[in-house]
N, C-alpha and C positions, 0 to 999 in steps of 0.2 A: 956427681952427675946432677943430682937434684938441685944443689945449690947453684950450679952453673946454669941450668935451665931456668931457675927462678930469677937469677940475675938478668938473663936475656929477656925474660918477660917484663921485668921492671924497666929495663932499658927501652924496650919497645914501647912500653906505656908512656915513656917520656918523649921519645923521638916521634912517634906517629902523630900525636896532636900538633907538634911543632911543624912537621912537614905538611900536615893538613892545612894549618892556618897560612903557612907560607904560600902554598899553591893557590889558595883562595885570594890572598893579597896580590899575587901575580896576575890572576884573572882580572881583578878589579882595576889594577894599574893599567893593564893592556887595554881594557875596554874604555876606561876614562880618558886615556891618552889619545884615543881615536875619535873622540867626540868633537864635532865642530862647535866649539864654545862660542865662536863669533856669531853663529846663527841664533844663539839664545840670548845675546846681550840686549836686544831691543824688545824682548818678550815681556809683556805686562800681564801675567796671569792673575786670576782671582785667587788669592791665597787662602780664602776661606774654603773654597771648593777643594783646593789641594790638601788643606788640613783635614777636611771631611774624608777625602780619599785615603789619607794616611791612617786615620782612626779605623776606617773600615778594613784596611790592609792588616793592621795589627790584630784586630778582633778575629779576622779570617785565619791568621796563623795559629792563634790559640785554639780556635775551633777545630782546625786540622789535627792538632795534637790531642784534643779531647776525643775526637773520633777514633784516633789510633788507640788510645787507652780504653775506649769503649769496646773496640774489637778484641783487644787483649783479654778484657774481663769476660767477654762472651765465649772466648776460647779456654777459659779456666785459669788464666794467669792472675796471680794475687798482686794487684796494684795498690791495695789499700795502704795508705801511709807513705806512698812514694810519689804522689802527684807532682809536687814541686820538682823533684828530681827527674821525673819523666818529662816534664816540660823542658827542663834544661837539656836533657838528652835529645829531645826532638828538635829543639832550637839549633843545637850544634849540628846535628845530622842534616837539618834542612839546608845548612850552608853547603853541604856536600853536593848539592845540585849544580854548583858552579864548577865542579870537576867533570871532565868528559867521561861518558859512559853511563852516568845516571845511577850506577850501582851503589855509590858511596852513600846516597841518601838512605837506602835500605840497610846496607851492611853496617853503617854507623849506628843505627838504632839498635841493631842486634848486639853489636860489640859493646856499646856503652851501657845499655839497659841490662845486659846479662850480669854486670857487676853488682846489680841489686839483688841477684839471686833468682831472677826470672828465667824461665825455661827458654833456651835458645830456639827450640822448636816452635813454641808458641809465638815468640818474638818474630821469627822468620816468616811464619805463615801470616800473622796479623799485619806485618809490615808490607809484605808483598800484596796482600789483599787490599790494604789501604791504598796503595798506589794504583792498583787495577780499578778499584771502585771509583777513585777520584777521576781517572781518565774517562771511565764509562759515564759517570754522572755529568761531566762536562759536555760530552758528546750528546747525551740525551737532552740536556739543557739547550745546547745550540740547535739541535734538531727541532725541538718543540717550538722554539722562538723563530728561527730563521726559515723553516720550511713553509711558513705561512706569511712571510714578509715579502711584499712585492719587490723590494729593493734587491732581493737575492736573485731575482730573475735577470738582473743585469749581468750576472755571472753565468747564466745558463741553467736550465732545469736539471741538467745532469748532476749539479752540485747538491740539489735537494735529494736526489736518489742516492748519492754517495753518503750523505749525512744519515739518512734513514738506515741504509745498509750497515754503516759503521756502528750505529747504535744497537741494531739487532744482533750483529756479530758480538759486540761487547757484552750484551746481556746473556747471550748463549754461553760465552766463555766463562761466566761466573755462575752459571746454573749449577747449584750444589752437587748433584750427582756427577756431572762432568768435571767441574772444578776439583772436587774432592778426590775423584778417581785419578786425575792427572797429578794432583799434588802428592797423593799416596804413592803413585808409581815413581815419581821423581825422587821422593824421599827414600824409597827402597833402593833405588839405583845408587844414590849418593851415600846414604848412611848404612846400607846393607842390613837394614832392619825395618820391621813393619811400623807404620805410623799409627799411634793411638787415635782411635776415632774421636775421642773427646777433644783432640787438638784441631779438628776440622770444623769449619763454619756450617751452621744450619741455614735453612732457607730464611728464617726470621732474621738471623744475624746479617745476612747479605742484603735483605730488604731494608732493614734499618740503616745499614751502611750507605746504600744508594740514596735513601731519603735524606740522610744527614749531609751527604755530599751535594745533593741537589740544592739544599739550603746554602751550602758554601759557594756553589756556583753563582747563586743569586747575589751573595755578598761580594764575591769577586767581581761580578759584573757591575755592581753599584760603585765599587771603588774605582773601576775604570771609567764609568760614566761620569763620576764627579771630576775626574781628571780631564776628561774631554770638555766638560762644561767650563773648566778653569781657563781654557784658551779659546773655546768656540761656544760661547753661551747661546748663540743663535739656534742651536739644535733644539733647545727647550726640552719639554717632556715628550714631544712627539716621536723622538728617536731613541727613547730610553731602552726599549726592548731590543731594538736592532743593535745598539751598542753593547748591551749585556750578552746578546748572542754572539757578537763579534769577540768579546772577551773570552767567552767559554770555548769557542772554536780555536782561538789562538792559543789558549793555554793547553787545551787537549793535544793539539798537534805538536806543540813545543815539548810536551812531556813524552810524546812518542818518539821524538827526534833525540834519542839518547846520545847521538854523536855530537850534539851541540850543547855545550855547557849552559845549564839553566835555560835551554831552548833558545839561546842567543841567535838572532837572525831569523829563526823560524817564526817565533812569536811576533816579532816586529814586521815581518813580511806579510803575515795574515792581517795584522792590524792596519797596516798601511793600505793594502788593497781594499779592505772593506770600508775604512774610514774615508778614503778618497771619493767614495760615492756620495757622502753626505756633507763633507767639509772640504775646504781648499787643500789640495795635496801637500802644499808647503806646511800648513798647520798640522796635517796628519803626521808628517815626519817629526814635527816638534812633539806631538803627543807621544809617539813611540819612544822618543829619547827620554822625555819626562817620566814615562811609565817605567822604563828600565832603571833610571836613576832613583826614582821613588822606591822601586822594588828592592834595590840594593840597600838603600837607607833603612827601609822597614825590616828587612832581613837582619840587619845589624842591630837595630833597636830591639827586635824580638829576641835575638841571641843575648844581648846585654841584659835585658829585663829578666829573662828566664834564669840566666846564670846568677844574677844578683839576688833574685828572690830565693833561689836555692841555697846560695852561700850564707844568707842571713838566717837560715834555719839552723839552730844549734844541734839538732838531732839528725841532720842530713847525712846519709850514708856516703854521699859523694862530695860532701862539703870540702874536703881537703884533697880530693883526687886531682892529680895533675891533668888528667885527660879532659876535665871540664873547665 
């Protein structure tokens, strides 16, 4: 019986990654096949700004992974000596956003990182907390920037109220006494055992996490701003904060839309509506297409670089694992 169950686990370990990559490839093929490439033929973007956007996007992805590892360490997980492996785990799990439901991004980190001997409990809590803090920081960033921007008035003052309300609700949801009580309750219901208090985040941990993700929201906004500059240089520096706020809001709403693979359609819709206020609507459409194409490309580069870096380490625990 033991041999049989062991064989099934090994088989699953080989099949699951294959299915994972096939599904992602299908998503990419479906999306790319629907793009109106003729509309991009006559485009003459500034490639230096696109290169700057690409660099910022790669740095952003490594920054996200670093925050996740930081949260794990704050919860008591022993990540020392596993950094390159955890970057590889994060890069592969990051691709899971392209699958409907959004859960693959979180479950992937738990499944693959647990092979390093890390606690699934700490992995689960840190991964969920990372996703929550990322959304909240993006909403706070969008609120702080857009609430005072006169251009937002074109959408109606009610949008400012909604932004502020969403940010407040988000902060309340991760207030340690509330977040930890709900987490402990759900853990008890699912695992039928009490959760160790050491596996729960402190106020300082959550505060540091929000601060780190506020930095990432700025980096994310700059990557998007550089991309807009590549096709609409006339916006200059005057609209930089508006564009950063636009990027933050679009990403936050796309992450909340778990029904949409990688926020497809939701992110573009927010970007298009807000960019059309400052540039030609036709150019705004082009920007949304370029942003998605660059996002897919940089996700692939991030995955490739993290996996390669890990495999080059002779002492890597996951170096020869099929799942990476």
